[in-house]
C-alpha positions as CSV (number, residue, x, y, z in Angstrom):
1,M,88.7,162.0,154.5
2,A,89.0,158.3,154.9
3,E,86.9,157.8,158.1
4,L,87.7,154.7,160.1
5,T,84.1,153.5,159.9
6,E,84.1,153.8,156.1
7,L,87.4,151.9,155.8
8,T,86.2,149.3,158.3
9,D,83.1,148.7,156.2
10,L,85.2,148.5,153.0
11,V,87.7,146.1,154.5
12,A,85.1,144.0,156.1
13,D,83.2,143.7,152.8
14,V,86.3,142.6,150.9
15,L,87.5,140.2,153.6
16,Q,84.0,138.9,154.1
17,V,84.1,139.3,157.9
18,P,81.8,141.3,160.2
19,A,82.7,144.9,160.5
20,A,82.8,144.5,164.3
21,E,85.9,142.3,163.8
22,V,87.8,145.0,161.8
23,T,90.0,147.5,163.8
24,E,92.9,149.7,162.8
25,E,95.3,146.8,163.6
26,T,93.5,144.4,161.2
27,G,95.9,143.5,158.5
28,A,98.1,140.8,156.9
29,A,99.9,140.1,160.1
30,T,96.8,139.7,162.3
31,T,94.0,138.5,160.0
32,E,94.0,135.2,158.2
33,A,91.5,136.4,155.6
34,W,93.9,139.3,154.6
35,T,95.8,137.6,151.8
36,S,97.8,139.2,149.1
37,L,94.9,139.0,146.7
38,R,92.5,140.5,149.2
39,Q,95.0,143.3,149.8
40,V,95.0,144.1,146.1
41,Q,91.2,144.1,146.2
42,I,91.1,146.4,149.2
43,V,93.5,148.9,147.6
44,A,91.5,148.8,144.3
45,R,88.2,149.4,146.2
46,A,89.8,152.2,148.3
47,E,91.2,153.9,145.1
48,Q,87.8,153.8,143.5
49,E,86.0,154.9,146.6
50,Y,88.3,157.9,147.4
51,G,89.2,158.8,143.8
52,V,92.9,158.4,144.2
53,R,95.6,156.3,142.4
54,L,98.2,154.8,144.6
55,T,101.7,153.9,143.5
56,A,102.9,150.3,143.7
57,R,105.0,151.2,146.7
58,E,102.0,152.8,148.5
59,A,99.8,149.8,147.6
60,R,102.3,147.4,149.1
61,A,102.5,149.5,152.3
62,C,98.7,149.1,152.9
63,R,99.2,146.0,155.1
64,S,96.7,147.1,157.8
65,V,93.7,149.3,158.1
66,R,95.8,152.0,159.9
67,A,98.4,151.9,157.1
68,L,95.7,152.1,154.4
69,R,94.1,155.1,156.1
70,D,97.5,156.9,156.4
71,V,98.4,156.2,152.7
72,L,94.9,157.4,151.6
73,A,95.3,160.6,153.7
74,R,98.6,161.4,152.1
75,G,97.2,160.6,148.6
76,V,94.0,162.7,149.0
77,L,95.9,165.6,150.5
78,A,98.5,165.5,147.7
79,R,95.9,165.4,145.0
80,R,94.1,168.4,146.6
81,G,97.3,170.3,146.7
82,R,97.9,169.7,143.0
83,E,94.4,170.7,142.1
84,R,94.8,174.0,144.0
85,A,98.0,174.7,142.2
86,S,96.5,174.3,138.7
């Protein structure tokens, strides 16, 4: 699942900040580099990395590393449930 270290590295790369500066609280409200464009880029990279597609509502909810991790966890678990059912 979306390990915090993996997400930290992904977010740091998109925001172009050191990974040491990225925590679960890093997000639009706490980090100047986290703009709406960067949020779209973070979500797109996370979707690609974890093989999930987020809804527009889920993508908008990803306003921090913690929120992104939570949304990804729900998406990956839901996808696995659908795969098992088929």
